[in-house]
C-alpha positions as CSV (number, residue, x, y, z in Angstrom):
1,M,-2.0,-110.2,-31.3
2,S,-3.1,-111.8,-28.0
3,F,-1.7,-111.1,-24.6
4,V,0.2,-114.4,-24.6
5,Q,1.8,-113.6,-27.8
6,L,2.8,-110.2,-26.4
7,I,4.4,-111.8,-23.4
8,R,6.4,-114.2,-25.6
9,I,7.6,-111.3,-27.7
10,L,8.7,-109.4,-24.6
11,L,10.5,-112.4,-23.2
12,A,12.3,-112.9,-26.5
13,R,13.2,-109.2,-26.7
14,R,14.0,-108.8,-23.0
15,M,17.4,-107.5,-23.7
16,L,16.0,-104.6,-25.7
17,L,13.6,-103.8,-22.9
18,A,16.4,-103.9,-20.3
19,I,18.6,-101.7,-22.4
20,S,15.8,-99.2,-22.8
21,V,15.1,-99.1,-19.0
22,V,18.8,-98.8,-18.1
23,S,19.3,-96.0,-20.7
24,C,16.4,-94.0,-19.3
25,L,17.6,-94.4,-15.8
26,L,21.1,-93.2,-16.8
27,I,19.5,-90.2,-18.5
28,A,17.5,-89.5,-15.3
29,L,20.6,-89.8,-13.1
30,L,22.4,-87.4,-15.4
31,A,19.4,-84.9,-15.2
32,I,19.4,-85.2,-11.4
33,A,23.1,-84.4,-11.4
34,I,22.7,-81.4,-13.7
35,L,19.5,-79.8,-12.4
36,P,20.2,-77.2,-9.7
37,V,19.0,-77.9,-6.2
38,K,16.3,-75.5,-5.0
39,Y,14.8,-74.9,-1.6
40,E,11.3,-73.3,-1.1
41,A,10.3,-71.1,1.8
42,R,6.7,-70.0,2.4
43,S,5.4,-66.8,4.0
44,R,1.7,-66.1,4.7
45,V,-0.5,-63.1,4.9
46,L,-4.2,-62.8,5.9
47,L,-6.5,-60.7,3.6
48,D,-9.0,-59.0,5.8
49,L,-12.0,-59.1,3.4
50,V,-14.7,-59.2,6.1
51,R,-13.5,-56.5,8.5
52,P,-14.6,-53.0,7.5
53,D,-12.1,-50.3,6.5
54,P,-11.2,-48.3,9.7
55,V,-11.3,-45.0,7.7
56,T,-14.1,-45.4,5.2
57,Q,-16.1,-48.2,7.0
58,Q,-16.5,-49.9,3.7
59,V,-16.6,-53.7,3.4
60,L,-15.6,-55.6,0.2
61,A,-18.6,-57.2,-1.4
62,T,-18.6,-61.0,-1.5
63,N,-19.0,-61.2,-5.3
64,F,-15.7,-59.2,-5.7
65,A,-13.7,-61.3,-3.3
66,R,-12.4,-63.8,-5.9
67,A,-11.4,-61.0,-8.3
68,Y,-9.7,-59.2,-5.4
69,I,-7.7,-62.3,-4.4
70,A,-6.6,-62.9,-8.0
71,T,-5.5,-59.2,-8.2
72,Q,-3.4,-59.6,-5.0
73,S,-1.7,-62.7,-6.4
74,E,-0.7,-60.8,-9.5
75,L,0.5,-57.8,-7.4
76,I,2.8,-60.0,-5.4
77,T,4.6,-61.1,-8.6
78,D,4.6,-57.5,-10.0
79,Y,7.8,-55.6,-10.9
80,R,7.1,-52.9,-8.2
81,V,7.2,-55.5,-5.4
82,A,10.2,-57.4,-6.8
83,G,12.0,-54.2,-7.4
84,Q,11.7,-53.3,-3.7
85,V,13.1,-56.7,-2.8
86,V,16.1,-56.1,-5.1
87,D,16.7,-52.8,-3.4
88,A,16.4,-54.3,0.1
89,L,18.9,-57.0,-0.8
90,G,21.3,-54.6,-2.3
91,W,21.8,-56.8,-5.4
92,T,22.4,-53.8,-7.7
93,K,25.7,-53.2,-6.0
94,D,26.7,-56.9,-5.6
95,P,29.7,-57.7,-7.9
96,A,28.5,-61.3,-8.4
97,K,25.1,-60.2,-9.5
98,I,26.5,-57.6,-11.8
99,A,28.9,-60.2,-13.4
100,A,26.0,-62.6,-13.9
101,Y,24.0,-59.9,-15.5
102,K,26.8,-59.1,-18.0
103,D,27.4,-62.8,-18.7
104,S,23.7,-63.3,-19.5
105,G,23.9,-61.0,-22.5
106,S,21.0,-58.8,-21.3
107,E,23.1,-55.8,-20.8
108,G,21.9,-53.0,-23.0
109,S,18.4,-54.4,-23.6
110,V,17.2,-54.7,-20.0
111,E,18.4,-52.7,-17.0
112,L,20.1,-54.4,-14.1
113,R,17.4,-53.8,-11.6
114,R,14.7,-55.1,-14.0
115,W,16.8,-58.2,-14.8
116,L,17.3,-59.0,-11.1
117,A,13.6,-58.4,-10.4
118,D,12.6,-60.8,-13.2
119,G,14.7,-63.5,-11.6
120,I,12.8,-63.0,-8.3
121,I,9.4,-63.0,-10.1
122,E,10.3,-66.2,-12.0
123,N,10.9,-68.1,-8.7
124,T,8.0,-66.6,-6.8
125,E,4.5,-68.1,-6.6
126,A,1.5,-66.6,-4.8
127,K,-1.8,-68.4,-4.3
128,P,-4.6,-68.5,-1.7
129,L,-5.0,-71.5,0.5
130,P,-8.2,-73.4,-0.4
131,G,-11.2,-72.4,1.6
132,S,-9.6,-69.4,3.4
133,N,-8.5,-65.7,3.0
134,I,-4.9,-66.6,3.6
135,M,-2.4,-65.8,0.8
136,E,0.7,-68.0,0.7
137,I,3.9,-66.6,-0.9
138,A,6.5,-69.2,-1.9
139,Y,10.0,-68.5,-3.1
140,K,12.5,-71.0,-4.5
141,T,16.3,-70.7,-4.5
142,G,19.5,-72.7,-4.0
143,N,20.1,-71.6,-0.4
144,P,17.5,-72.3,2.3
145,D,18.4,-69.2,4.4
146,E,18.2,-67.0,1.3
147,A,14.8,-68.5,0.4
148,R,13.5,-67.7,3.9
149,R,14.8,-64.2,3.8
150,I,13.5,-63.3,0.4
151,A,10.1,-64.8,1.1
152,D,9.7,-62.5,4.0
153,L,11.0,-59.5,2.0
154,I,8.5,-60.2,-0.7
155,R,5.7,-60.2,1.8
156,T,6.9,-56.9,3.4
157,A,7.3,-55.3,0.0
158,Y,3.8,-56.4,-1.0
159,V,2.3,-54.9,2.2
160,E,4.2,-51.6,1.7
161,Q,3.1,-51.5,-2.0
162,S,-0.5,-52.0,-1.0
163,I,-0.3,-49.2,1.5
164,A,1.3,-47.0,-1.2
165,F,-1.4,-47.8,-3.7
166,R,-4.2,-46.8,-1.2
167,Q,-2.4,-43.6,-0.1
168,D,-1.6,-42.5,-3.6
169,G,-5.2,-43.1,-4.8
170,A,-6.7,-41.3,-1.8
171,L,-4.3,-38.4,-2.2
172,R,-5.2,-38.0,-5.9
173,N,-8.9,-38.1,-5.1
174,A,-8.6,-35.7,-2.2
175,Q,-6.8,-33.2,-4.5
176,W,-9.5,-33.5,-7.1
177,F,-12.2,-33.0,-4.6
178,R,-10.5,-29.9,-3.3
179,Q,-10.2,-28.5,-6.8
180,Q,-13.9,-29.1,-7.3
181,A,-14.7,-27.4,-3.9
182,A,-12.7,-24.4,-4.9
183,K,-14.7,-24.1,-8.1
184,V,-18.0,-24.5,-6.2
185,S,-16.8,-21.9,-3.6
186,Q,-16.0,-19.4,-6.3
187,E,-19.5,-19.9,-7.9
188,L,-21.1,-19.7,-4.5
189,T,-19.5,-16.3,-3.8
190,Q,-20.7,-15.0,-7.1
191,V,-24.3,-16.1,-6.4
192,E,-24.3,-14.7,-2.9
193,Q,-23.0,-11.3,-4.2
194,E,-25.8,-11.4,-6.8
195,K,-28.3,-12.1,-4.1
196,S,-27.1,-9.2,-1.9
197,A,-27.2,-6.8,-4.8
198,Y,-30.7,-7.9,-5.7
199,E,-31.9,-7.4,-2.2
200,K,-30.4,-3.9,-1.9
201,K,-31.8,-2.9,-5.3
202,N,-35.4,-4.0,-4.6
203,G,-35.4,-3.5,-0.8
204,I,-36.5,-7.0,0.0
205,V,-35.0,-9.8,2.1
206,L,-35.7,-13.5,2.6
207,Q,-35.7,-15.4,5.9
208,N,-34.2,-18.9,6.3
209,D,-37.5,-20.6,5.5
210,Y,-37.8,-18.7,2.1
211,S,-40.4,-16.3,3.6
212,D,-40.3,-12.5,3.4
213,P,-41.3,-10.2,6.2
214,D,-44.2,-8.6,4.4
215,S,-45.9,-12.0,3.8
216,E,-45.4,-12.9,7.4
217,R,-47.0,-9.5,8.5
218,L,-49.9,-10.2,6.2
219,K,-50.5,-13.6,7.9
220,A,-50.4,-12.0,11.3
221,L,-52.9,-9.3,10.4
222,A,-55.2,-11.8,8.8
223,N,-55.3,-13.9,12.0
224,Q,-56.2,-10.9,14.1
225,I,-59.4,-9.9,12.2
226,P,-62.4,-10.6,14.4
227,M,-66.1,-9.7,14.1
228,Q,-66.7,-6.5,16.1
229,T,-69.3,-8.1,18.3
230,G,-67.2,-11.2,18.6
231,G,-64.3,-9.1,19.7
232,V,-66.3,-7.4,22.5
233,A,-67.9,-10.6,23.7
234,A,-64.5,-12.2,23.7
235,A,-63.1,-9.4,25.7
236,A,-65.9,-9.7,28.2
237,I,-65.6,-13.5,28.5
238,T,-61.9,-13.3,29.1
239,S,-62.1,-10.7,31.8
240,P,-61.0,-11.8,35.3
241,S,-64.3,-11.1,37.0
242,A,-66.3,-13.0,34.3
243,A,-64.1,-16.0,34.9
244,Q,-64.6,-15.9,38.7
245,L,-68.4,-15.4,38.2
246,A,-68.5,-18.5,36.1
247,Q,-66.8,-20.5,38.8
248,V,-69.2,-19.2,41.5
249,D,-72.2,-20.1,39.4
250,A,-70.9,-23.6,39.0
251,Q,-70.5,-24.0,42.7
252,I,-74.0,-22.7,43.5
253,S,-75.4,-25.1,40.9
254,S,-73.6,-28.1,42.4
255,L,-74.5,-27.3,46.0
256,S,-78.1,-26.4,45.5
257,G,-79.0,-30.1,45.0
258,N,-77.8,-31.0,48.5
259,L,-78.2,-27.8,50.5
260,G,-81.3,-25.6,51.0
261,P,-81.6,-22.0,49.8
262,N,-81.1,-20.6,53.3
263,H,-77.9,-22.6,54.0
264,P,-75.1,-20.3,55.1
265,Q,-72.8,-21.5,52.4
266,I,-75.4,-20.9,49.7
267,V,-76.1,-17.4,51.1
268,A,-72.3,-16.5,51.1
269,L,-71.9,-17.7,47.5
270,R,-74.9,-15.6,46.3
271,Q,-73.4,-12.5,48.0
272,Q,-70.0,-13.2,46.3
273,R,-71.8,-13.7,43.0
274,A,-73.5,-10.3,43.2
275,A,-70.2,-8.6,43.9
276,L,-68.5,-10.4,41.0
277,A,-71.4,-9.7,38.6
278,S,-71.1,-5.9,39.3
279,A,-67.3,-6.1,38.7
280,A,-67.8,-8.0,35.4
281,A,-70.3,-5.5,34.2
282,Q,-67.8,-2.7,34.8
283,E,-65.0,-4.5,33.0
284,R,-67.3,-5.2,30.1
285,S,-68.2,-1.6,29.8
286,A,-64.6,-0.6,29.9
287,A,-63.6,-3.1,27.2
288,L,-66.4,-2.0,24.9
289,A,-65.4,1.7,25.3
290,A,-61.8,0.7,24.5
291,A,-62.8,-1.2,21.3
292,R,-64.9,1.8,20.2
293,A,-62.1,4.2,20.9
294,S,-59.7,2.2,18.9
295,S,-62.0,1.9,15.9
296,V,-62.4,5.7,15.9
297,T,-58.8,6.8,16.5
298,G,-57.0,4.3,14.2
299,P,-57.4,2.4,11.0
300,S,-59.3,-0.9,11.1
301,L,-57.6,-4.3,10.8
302,S,-59.4,-4.9,7.5
303,S,-57.9,-1.8,6.0
304,Q,-54.5,-2.8,7.3
305,V,-54.8,-6.3,5.8
306,A,-55.9,-4.9,2.4
307,S,-53.0,-2.5,2.4
308,Q,-50.5,-5.2,3.3
309,Q,-51.9,-7.6,0.8
310,A,-51.5,-5.0,-2.0
311,K,-47.9,-4.5,-1.0
312,V,-47.2,-8.3,-1.1
313,L,-48.9,-8.7,-4.5
314,A,-46.8,-5.8,-5.9
315,Q,-43.6,-7.5,-4.8
316,R,-44.5,-11.1,-5.7
317,D,-42.3,-11.3,-8.9
318,K,-39.4,-9.9,-7.1
319,I,-39.8,-12.3,-4.2
320,D,-40.0,-15.3,-6.5
321,E,-36.8,-14.2,-8.3
322,L,-35.1,-13.8,-5.0
323,R,-36.2,-17.3,-3.9
324,K,-34.6,-18.7,-7.1
325,I,-31.3,-17.0,-6.3
326,Q,-31.6,-18.3,-2.7
327,A,-32.2,-21.8,-3.9
328,R,-29.0,-21.7,-6.0
329,V,-27.1,-20.4,-3.0
330,D,-28.4,-23.3,-0.8
331,V,-27.6,-25.9,-3.5
332,L,-24.1,-24.6,-4.0
333,R,-23.5,-24.4,-0.2
334,D,-24.6,-28.0,0.3
335,Q,-22.4,-29.1,-2.6
336,Y,-19.5,-27.3,-1.2
337,N,-20.0,-28.9,2.3
338,K,-20.3,-32.4,0.9
339,T,-17.2,-31.9,-1.4
340,M,-15.1,-30.7,1.5
341,A,-16.3,-33.4,3.8
342,R,-15.3,-36.1,1.2
343,A,-11.9,-34.3,0.7
344,G,-11.3,-34.5,4.4
345,E,-12.1,-38.2,4.5
346,L,-9.7,-38.9,1.6
347,S,-7.0,-36.9,3.3
348,L,-7.4,-39.0,6.4
349,E,-7.3,-42.2,4.3
350,A,-4.1,-40.9,2.6
351,A,-2.5,-40.5,6.0
352,S,-3.5,-43.9,7.2
353,R,-1.1,-46.9,7.2
354,E,-3.9,-49.4,7.2
355,S,-3.4,-52.0,4.4
356,G,-6.1,-54.5,5.1
357,L,-3.5,-57.2,5.5
358,T,-2.3,-59.1,8.6
359,L,1.1,-60.8,8.7
360,L,1.0,-64.5,9.9
361,G,4.4,-65.3,11.4
362,S,7.7,-65.5,9.4
363,A,9.0,-67.9,6.9
364,V,11.1,-70.8,8.0
365,A,14.2,-72.1,6.3
366,P,13.4,-75.4,4.6
367,D,15.2,-78.6,5.6
368,S,15.0,-80.5,2.3
369,P,15.0,-79.3,-1.3
370,V,11.9,-79.3,-3.4
371,S,13.7,-79.9,-6.7
372,P,14.9,-81.9,-8.3
373,K,12.4,-84.5,-7.2
374,I,14.6,-87.6,-7.3
375,G,11.9,-90.2,-6.6
376,L,9.6,-88.8,-9.2
377,I,12.3,-88.5,-11.8
378,L,13.5,-92.1,-11.3
379,L,9.9,-93.4,-11.4
380,G,9.3,-91.5,-14.5
381,A,12.5,-92.8,-16.1
382,V,11.5,-96.4,-15.3
383,G,8.1,-95.9,-16.8
384,A,9.5,-94.2,-19.9
385,G,12.1,-97.0,-20.3
386,I,9.4,-99.7,-20.1
387,G,7.3,-97.8,-22.6
388,L,10.1,-97.3,-25.1
389,G,11.3,-100.9,-24.6
390,L,7.7,-102.1,-25.3
391,V,7.4,-100.0,-28.4
392,G,10.9,-101.0,-29.6
393,A,10.2,-104.7,-29.0
394,I,6.9,-104.7,-30.9
395,G,8.4,-102.7,-33.7
396,A,11.4,-105.1,-34.1
397,E,9.0,-108.0,-34.0
398,L,6.7,-106.6,-36.6
399,S,9.6,-105.7,-38.9
400,K,10.8,-109.4,-38.9
401,R,8.1,-111.8,-37.7
402,R,9.1,-115.1,-36.2
403,V,7.0,-118.1,-35.4
404,R,7.1,-118.7,-31.7
405,S,3.9,-120.7,-31.1
406,I,1.0,-122.4,-32.9
407,D,-1.0,-119.2,-32.3
408,D,1.4,-117.4,-34.7
409,L,0.3,-119.7,-37.6
410,A,-3.4,-119.9,-36.8
411,T,-5.8,-117.8,-38.9
412,A,-9.5,-117.5,-39.0
413,D,-9.9,-119.7,-42.1
414,V,-6.9,-122.0,-41.9
415,P,-6.5,-123.8,-38.6
416,V,-3.4,-125.7,-37.6
417,I,-4.1,-129.4,-38.0
418,G,-0.7,-130.9,-36.9
419,R,2.9,-130.4,-36.1
420,V,6.2,-132.3,-36.5
421,V,8.3,-132.8,-33.4
422,Y,11.8,-134.0,-33.3
423,D,12.7,-135.7,-30.1
424,L,16.5,-135.6,-30.2
425,K,18.9,-136.2,-27.4
426,A,21.5,-133.7,-26.8
427,E,24.3,-136.3,-26.2
428,D,23.5,-138.2,-29.5
429,Q,23.1,-135.3,-31.9
430,P,24.3,-132.1,-30.2
431,Q,24.7,-130.4,-33.6
432,Q,21.0,-130.8,-34.3
433,S,19.8,-129.1,-31.0
434,R,17.8,-126.3,-32.6
435,W,14.2,-125.3,-33.5
436,F,12.4,-127.3,-36.2
437,G,9.0,-127.7,-37.9
438,L,6.0,-125.5,-38.0
439,F,6.1,-125.2,-34.3
440,G,9.2,-126.5,-32.7
441,R,10.6,-126.7,-29.2
442,K,14.1,-127.3,-28.0
443,A,14.9,-130.9,-27.7
444,A,14.9,-132.2,-24.2
């Protein structure tokens, strides 16, 4: 079937096409009259994804931002949020709402508050604006002022629910950390008591750096062992007269290159050196006598070191065991401090009213309804009418074919070779004014 043939069929069946279009338009007008008018109000909130949390200083990772936004969209249409809106509106005590609930047949299967919340959820839509962190909350209803009010109430309930979620979670975690801290504290007390009992039993103690006094004393004695001659020489060198004598010798050596041996300054320095040399000799003799006296009257440093070393070796096993106990004490104390610190942070977070959300203005009452969309419905009705009329016209034509042109008789193997035309005048033979032949036309 060619395009020209299709046009001839539509012209011949134009009444069917017109009836189809008119019928669809009538149905569309009836739908417009029946469908309820709804107004849509929009309220917006900013999701602070980039700003760190004021309590925990944590920032949401970028790869979790999309999932977070989707979660917030679902939370806005959750029963907890819608239930708070129902309570704020006082619908559970509204006689009209109660009557509608009873007429719906849901009484007994769904409670009133849940039924009302489901109605709010059904008319609520939450979605992020493209390319931004702004969440838009839209609510549809038959009254523009009611739509504006409920849109703002949904946003407020959403913010409050977000705060409640954060506070409840932080409070539960804080309680858990406190319970763990109590267990650690109890264990720490037991280990400290065990350490004290062990120290009293064995007569040993540990310092903060895990060292014991006997080991420290051994180190001090080992550092004081000198050679006997080295000790006397060191005493002589470190005497005051020996130090001054060295300084005078240095001055004489530096001045001798420029001054003569009989120079008054050189002579004075030599006299001073002689006096200092005599004093240094006396101090050396006294130091040597003191070293000898100490070696005679008391034990030598070597014997003291040996005695202390034997004492340290005898207590080594006990010291090692005490160090293990001290290590357990330190680990438990550190664990307790960290657990209590985390519990304190969570307690602070539980008391915080920070939601991570920023309100962006208030909803505005819409001026025009968003449904039903009259223009779109009428346009769809016209399109549907044309489509149905086209299908009906082609179906009627195919069920009872008629010859409307030479093209209707032409086939691939049998071409049309001629036609018979009756040229009749309407005034001579009015009764014969009709279609004739293989392809006829109305007589002119």
